[in-house]
TORGU-842566 format. One record per atom (N, C-alpha, C, O, CB): atom name; residue in one letter; residue number from 1; x, y, z. Coordinates in pm, 1 decimal. Glycine has a CB too. Layout:
// TORGU-842566
   at   aa     i         xx         yy         zz
   CA    a   NUM          X          Y          Z
...
// end
This chain:
// TORGU-842566
   at   aa     i         xx         yy         zz
    N    x     1    10112.2     8939.1    15669.4
   CA    x     1    10039.0     8796.4    15784.0
    C    x     1    10073.2     8915.5    15959.9
    O    x     1    10155.8     8997.5    15999.9
   CB    x     1    10204.7     8553.2    15776.3
    N    x     2     9957.5     8854.2    16003.5
   CA    x     2    10012.6     9001.1    16134.6
    C    x     2    10030.8     8837.6    16217.1
    O    x     2     9947.7     8746.9    16213.2
   CB    x     2     9838.6     9185.7    16232.5
    N    x     3    10161.7     8836.3    16287.7
   CA    x     3    10242.9     8763.6    16402.8
    C    x     3    10209.8     8849.8    16579.3
    O    x     3    10212.5     8965.4    16621.8
   CB    x     3    10439.5     8781.3    16346.0
    N    x     4    10172.5     8673.4    16652.2
   CA    x     4    10157.2     8792.0    16787.7
    C    x     4    10276.8     8742.3    16843.2
    O    x     4    10273.2     8769.9    16963.2
   CB    x     4    10006.3     8786.9    16912.8
    N    x     5    10402.1     8670.5    16809.9
   CA    x     5    10540.8     8693.7    16884.6
    C    x     5    10553.9     8753.1    16993.7
    O    x     5    10604.4     8698.3    17091.7
   CB    x     5    10623.6     8757.2    16821.9
    N    x     6    10496.0     8914.6    16993.3
   CA    x     6    10559.1     9003.9    17106.6
    C    x     6    10467.9     8975.0    17194.5
    O    x     6    10497.2     9016.9    17306.5
   CB    x     6    10579.4     9162.8    17086.7
    N    x     7    10299.8     8881.6    17183.3
   CA    x     7    10287.0     8873.7    17253.0
    C    x     7    10338.4     8810.5    17442.9
    O    x     7    10329.0     8837.7    17562.6
   CB    x     7    10234.9     8868.4    17182.9
    N    x     8    10408.6     8685.2    17315.7
   CA    x     8    10473.3     8601.0    17389.2
    C    x     8    10552.3     8737.1    17520.4
    O    x     8    10518.8     8770.2    17634.2
   CB    x     8    10590.1     8495.1    17269.9
    N    x     9    10644.0     8773.0    17444.8
   CA    x     9    10764.2     8854.9    17531.5
    C    x     9    10671.6     8874.8    17623.6
    O    x     9    10674.8     8818.6    17733.1
   CB    x     9    10848.7     9001.9    17472.9
    N    x    10    10544.5     8989.6    17572.6
   CA    x    10    10501.9     9086.5    17734.9
    C    x    10    10395.5     8997.6    17794.4
    O    x    10    10311.1     9040.2    17873.3
   CB    x    10    10417.6     9275.5    17712.8
    N    x    11    10402.2     8882.7    17756.9
   CA    x    11    10360.5     8767.2    17901.6
    C    x    11    10450.5     8744.5    17947.8
    O    x    11    10447.8     8672.9    18047.9
   CB    x    11    10300.2     8626.8    17892.6
    N    x    12    10553.9     8786.3    17905.7
   CA    x    12    10663.2     8631.5    18029.2
    C    x    12    10702.1     8826.2    18080.2
    O    x    12    10805.5     8809.0    18144.9
   CB    x    12    10890.3     8442.9    17912.7
    N    x    13    10684.7     8927.1    18082.3
   CA    x    13    10730.5     9022.7    18139.2
    C    x    13    10622.0     9091.2    18201.9
    O    x    13    10608.7     9208.4    18166.6
   CB    x    13    10802.9     9092.7    18058.8
    N    x    14    10556.3     9055.6    18270.5
   CA    x    14    10425.3     9086.8    18308.0
    C    x    14    10371.0     8999.4    18411.7
    O    x    14    10404.1     8883.6    18386.1
   CB    x    14    10342.3     9084.6    18196.7
    N    x    15    10307.8     9006.5    18508.1
   CA    x    15    10205.8     8922.1    18595.4
    C    x    15    10163.6     8797.1    18598.2
    O    x    15    10163.4     8690.6    18659.9
   CB    x    15    10108.5     8961.6    18589.9
    N    x    16    10117.4     8872.6    18477.6
   CA    x    16    10006.5     8770.3    18432.8
    C    x    16    10052.0     8566.8    18319.6
    O    x    16    10140.6     8496.0    18271.8
   CB    x    16     9904.4     8907.2    18310.0
    N    x    17     9989.8     8573.0    18330.1
   CA    x    17    10019.6     8397.1    18259.9
    C    x    17     9897.0     8393.7    18211.6
    O    x    17     9810.6     8481.0    18220.1
   CB    x    17    10054.8     8240.4    18372.4
    N    x    18     9890.5     8265.4    18148.4
   CA    x    18     9798.9     8233.2    18035.6
    C    x    18     9737.9     8158.4    18198.5
    O    x    18     9695.4     8268.3    18234.0
   CB    x    18     9859.7     8128.3    17855.1
    N    x    19     9719.0     8111.0    18260.5
   CA    x    19     9612.1     8026.0    18320.4
    C    x    19     9554.9     8133.5    18385.4
    O    x    19     9452.3     8096.5    18442.5
   CB    x    19     9652.0     7899.2    18414.6
    N    x    20     9586.4     8295.6    18406.8
   CA    x    20     9514.8     8400.7    18503.8
    C    x    20     9452.7     8443.7    18393.3
    O    x    20     9341.1     8487.0    18422.1
   CB    x    20     9599.7     8518.3    18598.6
    N    x    21     9485.5     8452.5    18241.9
   CA    x    21     9461.8     8526.6    18152.9
    C    x    21     9318.4     8418.4    18061.9
    O    x    21     9272.4     8453.2    17953.1
   CB    x    21     9621.2     8565.3    18074.7
    N    x    22     9264.7     8273.3    18147.9
   CA    x    22     9199.1     8260.0    18117.7
    C    x    22     9051.5     8220.6    18246.0
    O    x    22     8929.5     8215.3    18230.4
   CB    x    22     9258.6     8198.6    18027.5
    N    x    23     9152.6     8197.7    18381.7
   CA    x    23     9150.9     8173.0    18458.9
    C    x    23     9000.2     8351.5    18557.9
    O    x    23     8878.8     8363.9    18574.3
   CB    x    23     9325.9     8129.3    18472.6
    N    x    24     9118.8     8430.1    18585.7
   CA    x    24     9075.0     8507.2    18597.8
    C    x    24     9046.3     8683.0    18533.1
    O    x    24     9026.5     8789.0    18592.4
   CB    x    24     9107.2     8474.5    18671.7
    N    x    25     9056.5     8646.7    18382.7
   CA    x    25     9023.3     8725.4    18303.9
    C    x    25     8899.5     8677.8    18141.5
    O    x    25     8818.1     8711.2    18055.4
   CB    x    25     9167.6     8770.4    18281.1
    N    x    26     8955.8     8609.3    18186.3
   CA    x    26     8838.2     8515.2    18103.3
    C    x    26     8872.0     8513.1    17940.9
    O    x    26     8794.3     8508.6    17845.5
   CB    x    26     8664.9     8590.4    18124.1
    N    x    27     9004.1     8517.7    17944.7
   CA    x    27     9029.7     8482.5    17784.2
    C    x    27     9010.9     8345.3    17704.1
    O    x    27     9120.0     8308.3    17660.5
   CB    x    27     9166.2     8507.2    17760.7
    N    x    28     8921.6     8271.1    17676.0
   CA    x    28     8921.1     8191.5    17610.4
    C    x    28     9063.9     8149.5    17593.8
    O    x    28     9163.7     8219.1    17574.9
   CB    x    28     8851.9     8223.5    17515.8
    N    x    29     9040.8     7922.5    17613.7
   CA    x    29     9184.9     7866.7    17571.3
    C    x    29     9154.8     7871.9    17420.5
    O    x    29     9218.1     7778.3    17371.6
   CB    x    29     9232.6     7698.2    17634.0
    N    x    30     9065.3     7959.6    17291.0
   CA    x    30     9037.0     7955.4    17252.3
    C    x    30     9122.0     8031.0    17158.1
    O    x    30     9160.8     7974.7    17055.7
   CB    x    30     8955.6     7947.0    17291.5
    N    x    31     9159.4     8171.4    17187.2
   CA    x    31     9281.5     8289.2    17194.0
    C    x    31     9333.0     8258.1    17179.7
    O    x    31     9404.6     8281.0    17082.2
   CB    x    31     9331.6     8360.8    17263.0
    N    x    32     9352.2     8159.5    17276.3
   CA    x    32     9505.6     8116.5    17369.6
    C    x    32     9561.4     8009.8    17268.3
    O    x    32     9676.9     7968.5    17278.8
   CB    x    32     9479.2     8028.8    17558.9
    N    x    33     9478.1     7967.8    17172.6
   CA    x    33     9534.6     7884.9    17087.0
    C    x    33     9579.1     7967.9    16958.0
    O    x    33     9691.7     7931.6    16923.7
   CB    x    33     9439.0     7772.7    17059.2
    N    x    34     9512.1     8096.2    16852.1
   CA    x    34     9502.5     8216.4    16797.5
    C    x    34     9606.5     8223.4    16846.4
    O    x    34     9695.3     8159.1    16790.4
   CB    x    34     9404.3     8311.1    16813.3
    N    x    35     9637.9     8291.2    16952.3
   CA    x    35     9731.3     8329.6    16944.6
    C    x    35     9918.3     8287.2    16895.3
    O    x    35    10018.0     8350.6    16860.6
   CB    x    35     9696.1     8355.8    17031.7
    N    x    36     9880.1     8141.3    16920.4
   CA    x    36    10009.3     8066.4    16960.2
    C    x    36    10006.7     8003.3    16788.2
    O    x    36    10111.3     7948.9    16752.8
   CB    x    36     9994.3     7929.2    17124.5
    N    x    37     9892.7     8009.9    16685.7
   CA    x    37     9855.8     7991.9    16591.6
    C    x    37     9868.4     8087.7    16481.2
    O    x    37     9835.7     8056.4    16366.8
   CB    x    37     9764.0     7960.5    16617.0
    N    x    38     9924.5     8227.6    16517.8
   CA    x    38     9932.4     8333.6    16451.8
    C    x    38     9749.4     8361.9    16370.6
    O    x    38     9728.9     8429.3    16269.7
   CB    x    38    10075.2     8304.3    16343.8
    N    x    39     9684.9     8317.1    16420.2
   CA    x    39     9536.2     8319.9    16412.6
    C    x    39     9498.3     8441.8    16399.0
    O    x    39     9546.4     8535.9    16462.1
   CB    x    39     9467.0     8265.7    16520.6
    N    x    40     9368.5     8452.9    16277.4
   CA    x    40     9318.0     8591.6    16364.6
    C    x    40     9246.1     8606.8    16480.4
    O    x    40     9242.2     8523.4    16570.8
   CB    x    40     9242.4     8664.7    16297.9
    N    x    41     9171.1     8745.6    16478.2
   CA    x    41     9128.7     8778.4    16610.8
    C    x    41     9039.1     8894.9    16578.4
    O    x    41     9050.7     8980.3    16490.4
   CB    x    41     9249.3     8811.3    16715.3
    N    x    42     8967.1     8881.6    16650.5
   CA    x    42     8880.4     9064.4    16594.3
    C    x    42     8919.6     9129.2    16714.4
    O    x    42     8927.1     9068.1    16821.0
   CB    x    42     8660.8     9085.3    16572.1
    N    x    43     8946.0     9254.4    16701.8
   CA    x    43     8987.3     9396.6    16781.0
    C    x    43     8971.1     9418.3    16916.6
    O    x    43     9056.5     9438.6    17003.0
   CB    x    43     8917.2     9505.8    16734.1
    N    x    44     8800.1     9408.5    16927.5
   CA    x    44     8804.9     9381.5    17071.3
    C    x    44     8893.4     9331.0    17180.7
    O    x    44     8934.7     9395.3    17277.3
   CB    x    44     8734.7     9322.3    17081.3
    N    x    45     8922.0     9172.9    17142.6
   CA    x    45     9001.0     9063.4    17220.8
    C    x    45     9099.4     9156.1    17199.4
    O    x    45     9091.8     9230.3    17297.3
   CB    x    45     9021.3     8896.4    17171.5
    N    x    46     9203.3     9202.1    17115.4
   CA    x    46     9306.6     9287.5    17063.1
    C    x    46     9344.7     9375.5    17210.2
    O    x    46     9445.4     9363.6    17280.0
   CB    x    46     9244.7     9388.6    16919.6
    N    x    47     9219.5     9472.2    17230.4
   CA    x    47     9187.5     9590.1    17315.8
    C    x    47     9173.0     9487.5    17459.8
    O    x    47     9255.1     9451.2    17544.1
   CB    x    47     9027.2     9693.0    17257.3
    N    x    48     9096.7     9474.4    17449.6
   CA    x    48     9140.2     9359.9    17567.9
    C    x    48     9236.8     9329.6    17698.2
    O    x    48     9250.3     9352.2    17818.4
   CB    x    48     9178.6     9277.7    17507.9
    N    x    49     9294.9     9260.5    17582.9
   CA    x    49     9451.9     9150.1    17621.8
    C    x    49     9547.1     9330.2    17683.5
    O    x    49     9605.0     9355.5    17789.2
   CB    x    49     9570.2     9024.8    17384.3
    N    x    50     9521.9     9418.2    17557.1
   CA    x    50     9634.4     9558.2    17596.3
    C    x    50     9557.5     9609.6    17746.0
    O    x    50     9610.6     9646.9    17850.5
   CB    x    50     9629.5     9725.8    17441.1
    N    x    51     9443.6     9598.3    17718.3
   CA    x    51     9406.5     9669.6    17918.9
    C    x    51     9433.7     9591.8    18003.3
    O    x    51     9474.3     9638.8    18109.6
   CB    x    51     9244.9     9702.1    17981.8
    N    x    52     9420.2     9417.7    17986.7
   CA    x    52     9530.8     9383.0    18133.4
    C    x    52     9604.0     9357.5    18078.5
    O    x    52     9525.1     9343.1    17985.2
   CB    x    52     9521.1     9279.1    18248.1
    N    x    53     9716.0     9327.2    18026.0
   CA    x    53     9858.0     9397.8    17988.5
    C    x    53     9940.3     9506.5    18065.2
    O    x    53    10038.3     9509.1    18139.7
   CB    x    53     9838.7     9460.6    17869.5
    N    x    54     9835.5     9611.2    18000.0
   CA    x    54     9872.6     9698.3    18016.3
    C    x    54     9960.8     9806.2    17932.8
    O    x    54    10002.7     9917.2    17965.9
   CB    x    54     9898.5     9662.9    18092.3
    N    x    55     9973.2     9733.1    17813.7
   CA    x    55    10038.9     9755.3    17661.9
    C    x    55     9997.9     9800.0    17594.4
    O    x    55     9883.0     9831.2    17625.8
   CB    x    55    10067.6     9681.6    17589.7
    N    x    56    10035.6     9840.0    17466.3
   CA    x    56    10034.3     9907.1    17396.6
    C    x    56     9969.7     9752.3    17216.2
    O    x    56     9992.5     9631.5    17223.6
   CB    x    56    10201.8    10004.1    17428.2
    N    x    57     9918.4     9801.5    17127.8
   CA    x    57     9909.1     9655.5    17047.5
    C    x    57    10024.0     9694.7    16957.9
    O    x    57     9961.5     9679.4    16852.9
   CB    x    57     9747.0     9610.0    16954.7
    N    x    58    10137.8     9731.7    16919.8
   CA    x    58    10221.4     9648.4    16878.7
    C    x    58    10349.2     9547.3    16926.8
    O    x    58    10443.9     9490.0    16873.0
   CB    x    58    10247.4     9709.8    16816.6
    N    x    59    10268.9     9567.8    17114.8
   CA    x    59    10329.2     9459.8    17235.6
    C    x    59    10298.9     9407.1    17217.2
    O    x    59    10386.8     9322.6    17234.5
   CB    x    59    10331.0     9441.7    17351.7
    N    x    60    10147.4     9315.6    17151.1
   CA    x    60    10125.5     9233.0    17134.5
    C    x    60    10165.6     9139.3    16981.9
    O    x    60    10202.4     9022.5    16969.6
   CB    x    60    10027.0     9260.1    17176.2
    N    x    61    10133.1     9277.0    16849.1
   CA    x    61    10127.8     9211.5    16806.1
    C    x    61    10205.9     9234.6    16670.7
    O    x    61    10280.3     9328.0    16700.6
   CB    x    61    10025.1     9185.5    16825.8
    N    x    62    10234.9     9197.9    16519.4
   CA    x    62    10345.5     9277.0    16477.5
    C    x    62    10297.5     9184.8    16297.7
    O    x    62    10274.9     9065.4    16278.2
   CB    x    62    10539.8     9244.1    16588.1
    N    x    63    10297.3     9336.7    16168.3
   CA    x    63    10268.1     9288.6    16073.2
    C    x    63    10430.1     9249.9    16019.8
    O    x    63    10528.5     9309.4    16063.7
   CB    x    63    10170.3     9381.0    15996.0
    N    x    64    10436.3     9151.3    15928.5
   CA    x    64    10471.1     9093.0    15828.3
    C    x    64    10523.6     9041.6    15726.8
    O    x    64    10532.6     8922.5    15696.9
   CB    x    64    10458.0     9097.7    15818.8
    N    x    65    10557.9     9129.6    15674.5
   CA    x    65    10449.5     9100.7    15469.7
    C    x    65    10506.9     8926.2    15439.2
    O    x    65    10620.4     8879.3    15447.1
   CB    x    65    10560.0     9266.3    15250.1
    N    x    66    10414.8     8880.6    15413.6
   CA    x    66    10356.9     8762.6    15359.0
    C    x    66    10363.2     8785.6    15225.6
    O    x    66    10348.4     8897.3    15175.9
   CB    x    66    10221.5     8730.0    15403.5
    N    x    67    10399.5     8615.0    15122.1
   CA    x    67    10364.6     8618.7    15024.2
    C    x    67    10262.4     8519.4    15071.3
    O    x    67    10248.4     8452.7    14968.7
   CB    x    67    10455.7     8606.5    14920.9
    N    x    68    10183.5     8467.8    15158.8
   CA    x    68    10026.1     8483.3    15134.7
    C    x    68     9960.6     8544.4    15183.8
    O    x    68     9846.9     8500.0    15199.9
   CB    x    68     9959.1     8404.8    15144.5
    N    x    69     9981.2     8631.5    15217.2
   CA    x    69     9852.5     8703.0    15226.5
    C    x    69     9776.3     8725.5    15080.2
    O    x    69     9816.8     8704.2    14966.0
   CB    x    69     9882.9     8845.4    15295.9
    N    x    70     9648.3     8777.5    15130.1
   CA    x    70     9534.6     8777.5    14997.2
    C    x    70     9599.4     8887.9    14953.6
    O    x    70     9659.0     8985.2    14999.6
   CB    x    70     9349.5     8796.7    15018.3
    N    x    71     9537.2     8794.2    14746.7
   CA    x    71     9584.0     8949.6    14708.0
    C    x    71     9484.2     9077.6    14712.0
    O    x    71     9370.7     9086.3    14758.9
   CB    x    71     9632.2     8947.2    14558.6
    N    x    72     9569.0     9178.4    14644.0
   CA    x    72     9416.3     9314.2    14664.7
    C    x    72     9391.8     9385.8    14567.0
    O    x    72     9301.5     9469.2    14572.8
   CB    x    72     9428.8     9442.5    14773.5
// end
């Protein structure tokens, strides 16, 4: 499972807010909702968040093994 809890800490330590992400950087409120609910999103969006927050991917997301992961 991809977990976005690192995003919230990175956002807290930045000069950005969810408001500025939506209104200044045009990140949709649906993306913010996906981050809150650990829902899938595309890598272009992750790239945009890394660029906006000047951080690395691991500062936004982490992989946590889960029994809910689809079978391979």
